[in-house]
N, C-alpha and C positions, 0 to 999 in steps of 0.2 A: 383319796386317790384322784378325785376330780380336780382339787386345787393344785395338786402336783402336776397334772396334765396341762392345766392353764399356765402354770409357771414355766413349764418347758416350752410351750408355744410362744409365750411372751419373749423368752430368751432367743427364740429362733427368728422372730420378726425383724429385729435390727439387721441381721445378716441378709435376709431377703430384700429389705429396703436398700441395703448397700449394693446388692448385686444388680438390682433393676437398672440403675443408670449405666452400669457396665454393659448390660445386655443391649441397651439402646444404642450405646456408642459402638459396639463391636459390629461393624458392617463389612465393608470391602476395601481393597486397596488398588491403586495403580502404581506399579513399580517397574523398574527396568534399568537400562544402562545407556549412557551417552558416550560416544567415542568420536574423536579423541577426547578423553576426559578433561584435559586441561582447558578446553575451549568452552566448557559449560559450567555455570555456577549455580543457577536456580531453575526450578521447574515450577511454573505457576498455572493453576487450573482455573478456567473460567466456564461458567454456564453460558451457552449461546442462546440468545433469543432472536427473533426476526430482525430486531432493530439495534441491539446492543449486546455487550458482554457484561456478565456479573461475576465479580471475583468470588472464588469459593475457598481456595486454600493454596498453599505453596510449601515448598521444601527445598532445602539445600542439596545440591548434587555433590557427593563426596569425591575424594581424590581419585577414586577408581572409576568415577562416572556413574555410580549407582544412586538411585533415589527411590523413595517410597512416599506416596501421597495417601494419607488416611482419609477414607470416605465415610463420614459418619451418617447418621440417619437423616440429616438435613439435605444430603446429596440425593436428589430424586433422579429417576431414570430420564434419559434424554441425551441431547448432544452437548458435548463439552469440547473445549479447545485448550490444548496444552501449549503454553508459550515457553520457549527455552532461551530466547535472546531478544535483543532489541534491534530494529523496530519490531514490535510484536505482531504487526500485520503481515510481516514477511516470515519470521521464524516461529512457526507454529504448525501443529497438525491437529485434525479433529479426531475425537474419540466417541464411539457409541458406548453409553453406559446403560445397561438394562436393569441395574439394581439387583442382579442375581449372581454376579460372578466377580472374582478378582481379575485384573487385567495386567498382563506383563508385556512390555514393549522393549524393543531394542532400536536405538537411533544411531545411525552412522552418517557423518557429514557427506560422504560421497553417495551412499546408497539410499539415504532417507530413512523413513520409519518402517519397522517390521513388527507386526503383532505376533507374539509367541504364544500367548494364552489369552483367549477371549473368543467365545463362540461366534459372536456377531461380527467383531472386527476382523477376525481371521476369515470368516465366510466372505465378507465384502471384499477384502484384499485378494482372496483367491479368485473371485468373480472378475475383478478388474484385471488381474494378471492374465487369466485365460482368455478374456475377451480381447485384450491387446494382442495376444499371440495369434489368435485366429484371424483377426482383422489385418494384421501385418501379413499373414499368409495370403489373404484374399488380395491385398494390394499387389503382392509379388506375383500371384498367379494370373492377374489380369494381363500381364505381359505375354501370356501364352494364348490370349483370346478369351472373350467373355463366356464362351460355352464351357470352358474348362473350370470356371469359377462356380457354376451352379451347385455342384455337390457340396462345396464349402459353405454356401449359404444355408443349406440344409443342416449342416453341422452347427452353424452359428445359431440357428433357430432352436435346435435341440439343446444346445448349451444354455441359452437364455431360459428356456422352459425348466430345465433341470435346476438351475439356481433359484428361480422363483419358487419352485416347490420346496427346496431346502430351506428357504428363508421365510416360509409361512410362519406367521406369529411373531416375527422379529422386527425390530426397528430397521434393520438392514434392508428389508423388503422394499421400502419406499425408494431407496437409492437404486436397487437392482431394476425395479420397474421403470424408474425415470431414465435410466441409462440404456434402456433397450434400443439397440441400433436399428437403423432402417434396413429391412431385408426385402429385396425385390421378389415379387411373385413369379416373374418370368425373367429369363436372362436379359441383361442390359450391357451395352458396351460401356466403356469407362466414362465417356462424357455424360451419357444419360444417367449413369449411376451416381456420379458426383452431383449432377444437377438435382436428382431426386433426393439424394442424401441431404443436401442443403434445404430443400423444400420441406422435408419431413423431420428436420433436426429437432424441433421442439414438440413433436407429435406426442410424446409420452411424458412430457413435463407438466406437472400441475404446480404452477408457481405459487399457488396459495396453500400448498401442502406444508403444514407447520414443521414437520421433520426436515424437509428440504430447506425451508427458510432458516432453520436453526443450525445451519452448517454452511460450509463454503461451496457446496455443490453447485447451486445455481450460478453463483459468481464465476466459478471456474468453468462451468459449462458454457456460459455466455461469452466469457473471454476467449475460449477456444473457438467458438463460432465466429466471433468478430474477426479474429486473425486468420483462422483456418480456411475461410472461404473468401479471402481477399484477392485471390488471383495473382497475376503477374503484371498486368497492365492497369494503369490508373488505380493503383493500390489505395491511395488516400480516399478516393471517391467510394471504392468498394467497402472499405472499413466503415466509413460514415453511413453508408446504406445498411450495412449489417447492424450497426448500432441502432439505427432507426427501426429495423426489423425487431430487435430485441425489445424495444420500447412497446411495440404492439403486443408483446407477450405479457407485459406486466402492467399495462395501462389501467386495467380494471382492478389492480391490487390497491390496498390501502396506501395512501400517499406517504405515510411514515415509512412503510416498508420500501416503497419505490425510492425514497430519498436514501435510505440506508443501503440499498442495493447499488445505486449509482455512485455513492461515496466509495464503496468497495471497489467497483470497477475503475472509477477515477484513480484511486490509489494504486491499483495494479498497473495501470498505464504510466503513472508517474514513476513507479518503481522500475518499470521497464524502459525508462527514458524515452517514452513516446508522448512528449508534451503536447504535440498538436492534437492527438486523439483525446488526451485528457481534457484539453481546453474545449474541444468539440462537445464532449459530454457535459462539462460544466455550463457552457453557454446555452445549450439546447434543452437540457433536462435538469441538471442539478441546481443551478441558480434559480430557475422558475419555481422548483419545489422548495428551495430555501426561502424564497420570498413568500410562498404560500404559508410557511410555518413561522415567518418572522425571525428566521435564523440569521441575524446580522453578522454574527461571528463567522459562520460558514461562508457567507457571501464575501466578506472581507478577505478571507483566506484564499478563496478561489480566484478572486479578482487580482490579488497580489501575485499568486502563482502565474497567472496569465501575463501580468505586467512584466514579470521577470523571466519569461520564457525567451530563450535564444531565438533571434529573428524577429521578435516583436518590437514595436516602437516603445522606447522607454517612456515612463510617465513624465509628463511635462511639469515644470516648476518654474517659478520666477524669482528674481532678485533685483536689488537696486544697485546701480553704479553711479558714482559721482563723476561727471564729465563736464569740464569747463564751468564749474560751480553750479551745475544743474544735476538734479537727480533723475536718472534715466532708468526705467523699468525694462528689464530684458527677461526673456524666457528661453528655455532649452530648445524647444522645437524650432524657434526662429533664428537660433544662433547659426552663423555661417562663417566661421573663421578657420576651420581646419577640415582635413579629410577624415579624421578620427578624433574621438573624445574619450577621456578617462574621467570618470566620476570617482572621487575618493571621499569617503566619509571618515572623518577623523575627529579628534578632540585634543584640545590643549592640555588636558589632564591625563592623557593616555600615553604611557611610557613607550609602548610599541610604536605609536604614531609619531612621537617626537624623534624616534630613531629612523623610521621608514620614510616619512613624508619628505624630509630634507634630501634623502637619496633620490627619491622620485623627481624632486625639483631639479637636482643637479643633472640628472639624466635628460630631462626635458630641455633644460637650458643649453645642452650640448647638441641638440638635434636641429635639423633643418626646420625653419618656421613653416607652419601650416600643415605639418604631418599629423601632429597630435596637439590637442589642447586639454589641459587638466582643469576640471571644475572641482575645487576642493571645498567640501561642505563641512564646516566645523559644527559639530553637535555640542552645544555649550549650555551651561546654566546661566551664564552672563557673558558680556562681550569684552571684559577687561583683558584677560589673559590672551584671548583670541586676537585682539587688535595688535598686541605686541608681537605675537608669533608670526602673523601673516606678513609682517615687514620683511621677513626672510624669504617670502615666496612671491616675488613680483611677477613671475611668469605664469602664475595660476590665476584663474578667475576664482576669487575667494568669496564664498557665500556663508553668511552667518545663519546657523540653524538653531535658534533659541528653543529651549524646551528639552534639549538633549534627546533622550529616548522617546519622548512624546512629540518630538518635532514632526510635522506633517510630511516633509520631504522624506525623512528617514523611514517613517512608517509606510509610506507608499512604495518604498524600495525594500521593505522587509529587513531593515538593518537592526541587528541585535548585538553587534560587536564592532569595535573599531581597531584598526582600519579595515574598511570594506572597499573593494575595487570593482568597478564595472566598466567594461570597454564598449564603446558605441561606434558605429560607422558614421559616415557623413549625414545619413538620413536619420540618425539617432536611434537606429535599430541596435538591439543588444547583440554584440559579437561574442563576448566572453564574460565570464564572471570568475576571474582568477582568485584563488584562495590565498596566495602568498605574493609578496612583493617580488620575489625571485621570478615568478611567472610573468608578472608585468614587465620586468626589466628584460626578460628573455624575448618577449614580444617586441619591445622597443628596440632591441639590439639589431633587429632585421631592417630597421629604418636608417636612412643616411643621416650622418651627423654633419655639423658645420664644416 
């Protein structure tokens, strides 16, 4: 009987061994729907750390816009970012994963993300929605005088306390506490309220809180502060002052985190076409931090962006010209032969260039002298074909850029395709960066011809 019992147990062991991996793998899912479905192809999940993103998993979005991300045992609780398009720093949203529940979301291009199932994400979304609503009511009620607003601040305080209690023991609590708004103890007129709101804006933010660092919260919060309190007069100075104020909030943080935070803010201003503000961040904070960590690649990228910002003076470069059997060295910044300049990067081996550059030459040849001068920089592996081609472009200043994609002039202008066009004014400041020859020709058509 004993031997029969042992035999039965031995037969059961393989089944148990087989089931154990399945039990380990069977965790939770993030699933949902994107609409309009045809605009989305993939959902990619990243774990967020204070300084970077770590890829975790991805899945294809089907023809109806549905997707399911399987979260195995390696997916620990914390903050995650779901990327649904490129560039990924723009098309994403954060997700709280507590390791205890499935998550169901719905994303609409117009309305954004909505969490349908998930205790923590639904709670945080509800908090943000109700806070926005009551703060909008306060702003509207201020038109009736600040005495009328006092009861609404009581409601705001009660709402904050209510959500903090509901969120006890959750990851969401860190965000709810950090987002606690300024609530005056005594009635204030609108000017005093705005002033105090700005002064107390970061009162409840712990920039070293890991949960906050592992999300977009601090970046978005700082971005709203920088722009939201910029006023109506001398906006540029106000924005720069607000940036400096945010620096005082994170100056004691780890330098690696500071760099990561400034990169995120820099990118947000780049995406918002606020190049001047992005350059202020890079010059005053990001480049010094990049130097501290010997991040030459970041320094090069930031410098290049600044060099190519509209309104900035274009990077200088020199070339040789043969005049009266003498070789003369000239450079862009000292050139004074036209009211405007066009720099075109091209190559004798580029079929698009061989079609477009002659058209540009024909147009320039028909125009009044001195209005525009073209500096045509040939990015070449050798000079043989280039020398033959430039015989057809006598109206251009023809510059040989040996090394092709590694040529120093091209690298300083961020050239990664030919032809590339850049329009400069008389002082060599960048006026425009047209993407197509048609845009260049349209600009030139406004100038008088011979």
